[in-house]
NUNU-508803 format. One line per field, with one value per residue (C-alpha): residue number from 0; residue in one letter; chain; x, y, z. Coordinates in steps of 0.5 Angstrom, whole numbers. Example, Ala and Ser with C-alpha at 12.3 -4.5 7.8 and 13.67 -1.06 7.14 Angstrom:
// residues 2
nr	c(0 1) .
rest	c(a s) .
kette	c(A A) .
xx	c(25 27) .
yy	c(-9 -2) .
zz	c(16 14) .
This chain:
// residues 327
nr	c(0 1 2 3 4 5 6 7 8 9 10 11 12 13 14 15 16 17 18 19 20 21 22 23 24 25 26 27 28 29 30 31 32 33 34 35 36 37 38 39 40 41 42 43 44 45 46 47 48 49 50 51 52 53 54 55 56 57 58 59 60 61 62 63 64 65 66 67 68 69 70 71 72 73 74 75 76 77 78 79 80 81 82 83 84 85 86 87 88 89 90 91 92 93 94 95 96 97 98 99 100 101 102 103 104 105 106 107 108 109 110 111 112 113 114 115 116 117 118 119 120 121 122 123 124 125 126 127 128 129 130 131 132 133 134 135 136 137 138 139 140 141 142 143 144 145 146 147 148 149 150 151 152 153 154 155 156 157 158 159 160 161 162 163 164 165 166 167 168 169 170 171 172 173 174 175 176 177 178 179 180 181 182 183 184 185 186 187 188 189 190 191 192 193 194 195 196 197 198 199 200 201 202 203 204 205 206 207 208 209 210 211 212 213 214 215 216 217 218 219 220 221 222 223 224 225 226 227 228 229 230 231 232 233 234 235 236 237 238 239 240 241 242 243 244 245 246 247 248 249 250 251 252 253 254 255 256 257 258 259 260 261 262 263 264 265 266 267 268 269 270 271 272 273 274 275 276 277 278 279 280 281 282 283 284 285 286 287 288 289 290 291 292 293 294 295 296 297 298 299 300 301 302 303 304 305 306 307 308 309 310 311 312 313 314 315 316 317 318 319 320 321 322 323 324 325 326) .
rest	c(m i p g r v r a g w g p l l g n v a v f l l l a a g s q l l a p g p v s w d p t t w s w s w s e g i l v l v n l l f l g l a f v v p l h g g v l n l g v y a e f l a g l t v a s v i g s v a s i d p p v r a l l a v l g g a m a g a l v g s l m v w m k r t f a v h e v l s g l l f g g a l l p l a r e m p a p a l g v g p q s v l a w g i i l l i l g v f l s l v f a h f l r a s a p g l d l r v v g r n p l a a v a a g v n v d a v q l w t l a s g g a c a g i v g a l g l t t q a s t v l y w p l p l a f a g i t i a v f g l g s v r g l f l s s i f f a v w l h e p g t a v v l s d p g l s t l i a a l l v i p v l w t l p r l h p d q g a p r a v w r t r h r e t y) .
kette	c(A A A A A A A A A A A A A A A A A A A A A A A A A A A A A A A A A A A A A A A A A A A A A A A A A A A A A A A A A A A A A A A A A A A A A A A A A A A A A A A A A A A A A A A A A A A A A A A A A A A A A A A A A A A A A A A A A A A A A A A A A A A A A A A A A A A A A A A A A A A A A A A A A A A A A A A A A A A A A A A A A A A A A A A A A A A A A A A A A A A A A A A A A A A A A A A A A A A A A A A A A A A A A A A A A A A A A A A A A A A A A A A A A A A A A A A A A A A A A A A A A A A A A A A A A A A A A A A A A A A A A A A A A A A A A A A A A A A A A A A A A A A A A A A A A A A A A A A A A A A A A A A A A A A A A A A A A A A A A A A A A A A A A A A) .
xx	c(168 162 165 165 165 171 174 181 182 183 189 186 181 186 190 185 183 190 191 184 187 193 190 185 190 196 191 190 197 200 195 198 196 192 186 179 176 170 165 161 166 167 164 159 152 147 145 153 154 149 150 157 155 150 156 161 155 153 160 161 155 157 164 161 155 159 164 160 158 166 166 171 168 173 169 165 169 166 159 160 162 156 151 154 153 146 144 148 144 137 139 140 133 130 123 123 121 127 125 122 129 133 129 129 137 138 134 137 144 142 140 146 151 147 147 155 155 151 156 162 158 156 164 166 161 162 169 172 175 176 171 178 180 173 172 178 177 170 172 177 172 167 172 172 165 164 168 165 158 156 154 148 146 139 137 135 135 138 132 131 138 137 131 134 140 135 131 137 141 134 134 142 141 135 138 144 140 136 142 145 139 138 145 145 138 135 136 138 143 146 146 150 155 156 158 162 166 166 163 165 161 155 154 155 149 145 146 146 152 152 145 147 153 149 144 150 154 148 146 153 153 146 149 155 151 146 153 155 148 148 154 149 145 149 155 162 162 168 167 171 177 178 185 183 178 171 169 174 172 168 174 177 170 169 177 176 170 173 168 162 155 156 163 161 156 161 167 162 160 168 170 164 166 174 172 169 174 177 184 182 180 187 191 188 188 196 199 204 200 194 199 201 194 192 198 195 188 190 195 189 189 196 192 185 186 189 183 180 185 181 186 183 176 174 170 174 170 174 180 176 173 170 166 164 171 170 173) .
yy	c(130 134 138 145 145 148 143 144 149 156 156 157 162 166 166 168 174 176 175 179 185 185 186 191 195 194 196 203 204 203 207 214 220 221 216 219 214 218 213 219 221 215 214 208 208 203 199 198 196 191 188 187 183 179 177 175 171 167 166 163 159 156 153 151 148 143 142 139 134 132 136 141 146 150 150 156 161 157 157 165 165 161 165 172 169 167 173 177 174 175 182 184 183 190 188 186 191 192 189 183 183 183 178 173 174 172 166 164 165 161 155 156 155 149 146 147 144 138 137 137 131 127 128 125 119 117 119 119 126 130 136 141 139 139 146 149 146 149 155 156 154 159 165 166 166 170 175 175 176 183 186 190 194 192 199 198 204 206 205 198 196 197 193 188 188 187 182 178 179 176 170 169 169 165 160 160 159 153 150 150 147 142 140 139 137 133 126 128 132 126 123 129 129 121 123 128 124 117 116 109 108 112 107 101 105 105 113 115 119 121 124 128 130 132 137 140 142 144 148 151 153 156 161 162 164 169 173 172 175 181 183 186 190 195 199 199 196 196 188 189 191 184 182 175 173 175 168 166 170 165 161 166 167 160 159 165 162 156 152 154 157 162 163 164 170 173 173 176 182 183 183 187 193 192 193 200 202 209 206 199 201 205 200 194 198 198 192 190 192 188 182 182 183 177 173 175 172 165 164 162 156 153 152 151 145 141 140 137 132 125 123 128 126 131 130 124 125 131 127 121 121 114 111 104 100 94 94) .
zz	c(121 117 111 112 120 123 127 126 132 132 128 121 123 126 120 116 120 120 113 112 117 113 106 109 112 107 101 105 107 100 96 94 97 103 105 108 113 114 110 108 103 100 93 93 93 96 90 88 95 95 88 90 96 92 87 92 96 90 88 94 94 87 90 97 95 91 96 101 96 95 88 87 83 79 73 77 71 66 69 70 62 60 64 61 54 55 58 53 48 51 53 45 44 44 43 50 56 60 67 63 59 66 69 63 63 70 69 63 66 72 67 63 69 71 65 65 72 70 64 68 72 66 64 71 71 63 62 69 67 74 75 76 69 65 69 66 59 59 61 56 51 53 54 46 45 51 48 41 44 45 52 52 58 60 61 68 72 79 83 79 80 88 88 84 89 95 92 90 97 100 96 97 104 104 100 105 111 107 105 112 115 110 111 118 120 114 111 104 108 111 105 102 108 107 99 101 106 103 96 96 103 100 95 100 104 97 96 89 89 82 83 89 86 80 84 88 82 78 84 84 77 77 82 78 72 76 77 70 68 73 69 64 70 72 70 72 79 84 84 77 80 83 82 79 74 78 78 82 88 90 92 96 99 101 103 108 110 112 107 112 110 116 114 107 109 114 109 103 108 110 102 100 105 103 96 98 102 99 97 95 88 87 89 85 79 79 76 81 87 84 84 91 93 89 93 99 97 96 102 106 101 105 111 109 103 108 112 105 105 106 112 116 114 109 103 100 93 92 90 86 79 80 86 83 85 90 96) .
C-alpha cells in the first residue's frame, strides 16, 4: 500500500465526514442566542479567511510530508515555536522596512522550523531517540523561550496582509501539487514510499534512509515555522480559537484528510469555513464546550491510526528508531 492513499474502504472516510458534520452542526446548535446563516452577516474578511486557510494548509503539510517518510512529526509544536521565536527577533528590528521585515520573518521562521526538524532526525540517528519524544522535549524547551520573547506586530497593512495571504496560499497549493506528483511519479518519490513502508528494505535496496527522513522532516519543520512567523503578521484571528495548541491543528487536518494530499487540502478548506461560522468562536471561547470540541477533533484517530500499523502496510518507520539491524 502506498502511504496516504485511501485503501481502507469507505469506513474511515464516512466516519470523518460524520464527525465533521457533527462538529459543524453541533457548534452552531450549542451557541447561545440565534445564529444567522446569511454569509453576508458574518464578521470575517477575505484577508483573515485566506490566512486561516494558509495556516491550516501549511500545518497539515508539516505533518503529512514527514508521515510519508515514516516519521511521526509530533515536533510540529516545537517547530512552530522556533519559527515564532526567530520571527519575533527579526520583527523587533525597527530599522527594517515593514514589508522587508515581514519577508525576513517568514524566511527566518521557515529556517528555524527546518533546523528543529533536522535536529530531531539527528537525535533519532545518533541516540535512537524517537521523533515523538524528541519533538515533545524540544517543544517543552522552546515554550519558555517563546513566552519571554516579545511579539511585535510587523506593521503590515490590511491590503498587504491580503497580498501576503494570496501569495502564501498559492505557494501552499503549489507545494502540495508538487509533493503529490513527486510522490507518485518520480524515482525519488518511490524511494520515499519504500522508506515509509519498510526502512530495512530501503537500506537493502541502497536507499539513504537518513537523508530521506532528514529532508522530509526538515520540509515539514519549515512549513510549521512559516505558520509560527505568520502569527506576527496579523492581529487576532479566528484560528486562535482552536481548542488545542494551534500547531497541533496540522495533525487534525492530516487525520481528517486520511493522510493524502488531496484530503489535506479539502479538510483545510472545510475547517477554515467552520472556524468562520457565526457560532464557532462563541462555542470555542467556552472552556467546557471547547473541551467537547477538542474531543471530537481527535476521535478520527481511532480509525485512522490503525491504517498506520505496520501489519496493514503503512509506514513501518513510524514505529522504529533504528533501521540498521540485520535480518
